[in-house]
C-alpha positions as CSV (number, residue, x, y, z in Angstrom):
1,M,109.1,81.7,72.3
2,K,109.0,81.9,75.9
3,I,108.8,79.9,78.8
4,S,106.3,79.3,82.2
5,Y,107.4,77.9,85.3
6,K,103.4,77.7,86.4
7,K,103.4,74.7,86.9
8,L,106.4,74.4,89.3
9,W,104.4,77.0,91.7
10,I,101.4,74.8,91.3
11,K,103.3,71.4,92.0
12,L,105.1,73.7,94.9
13,I,101.5,74.4,96.0
14,E,100.6,70.6,95.8
15,Q,103.2,69.2,97.6
16,D,103.2,72.1,100.3
17,I,106.1,73.8,99.6
18,K,107.5,77.1,99.6
19,K,109.8,78.5,97.7
20,S,112.2,79.0,100.3
21,D,111.9,75.3,101.2
22,L,112.8,74.7,97.0
23,R,115.9,77.2,97.9
24,K,116.7,74.9,100.5
25,I,116.2,71.6,99.6
26,T,118.1,72.5,95.6
27,G,120.5,75.2,97.2
28,L,119.7,77.0,94.2
29,S,120.3,81.0,95.0
30,A,118.2,83.8,95.3
31,G,118.8,85.2,92.2
32,T,117.9,82.0,90.0
33,I,114.4,81.3,91.9
34,T,113.7,85.8,90.8
35,R,114.2,84.6,87.3
36,L,112.1,81.5,87.6
37,N,109.7,83.7,89.2
38,K,109.5,86.1,86.2
39,N,109.7,83.5,83.5
40,E,112.9,84.2,82.2
41,P,115.1,81.0,81.4
42,V,117.0,79.2,83.0
43,S,119.9,76.2,82.9
44,I,119.1,73.0,82.0
45,A,121.4,71.7,85.4
46,V,118.5,74.2,87.3
47,L,115.2,72.6,86.2
48,L,117.1,69.0,86.7
49,A,118.4,70.0,90.2
50,I,114.2,70.5,90.9
51,C,112.6,67.8,89.3
52,E,115.4,65.7,91.5
53,A,113.7,67.4,94.6
54,L,110.3,67.0,93.3
55,K,110.4,63.8,92.0
56,C,109.3,64.7,88.7
57,D,110.2,65.9,85.1
58,I,110.8,68.7,83.4
59,G,107.5,68.7,81.7
60,D,105.5,68.8,85.2
61,I,107.6,72.5,85.8
62,C,107.4,74.9,82.8
63,S,106.0,74.6,78.6
64,V,107.0,76.8,76.3
65,I,104.5,79.2,75.5
66,P,104.7,80.6,71.6
67,D,105.2,83.9,70.6
68,D,101.4,84.2,69.1
69,K,99.8,83.2,72.0
70,I,102.5,86.0,74.1
71,E,101.2,88.5,71.5
72,N,97.1,87.9,71.4
73,Q,97.1,87.5,75.0
74,T,94.6,90.7,76.4
75,Y,94.7,92.0,79.7
């Protein structure tokens, strides 16, 4: 299984928040933002910090993609 943060980027656009602004209000490192950009796993503490800043639930910023969907994707 993989994780996708596509919902996070959509939420930032909806709230007119830049990634750099998210970094400032959450105190996240540049490396953590890079991991999010690459859809790499981050800690629950990071997700909770983002949720607190955006006043949302974890399901509002990320989703799980089953392996079978990844294998069947065409590019």
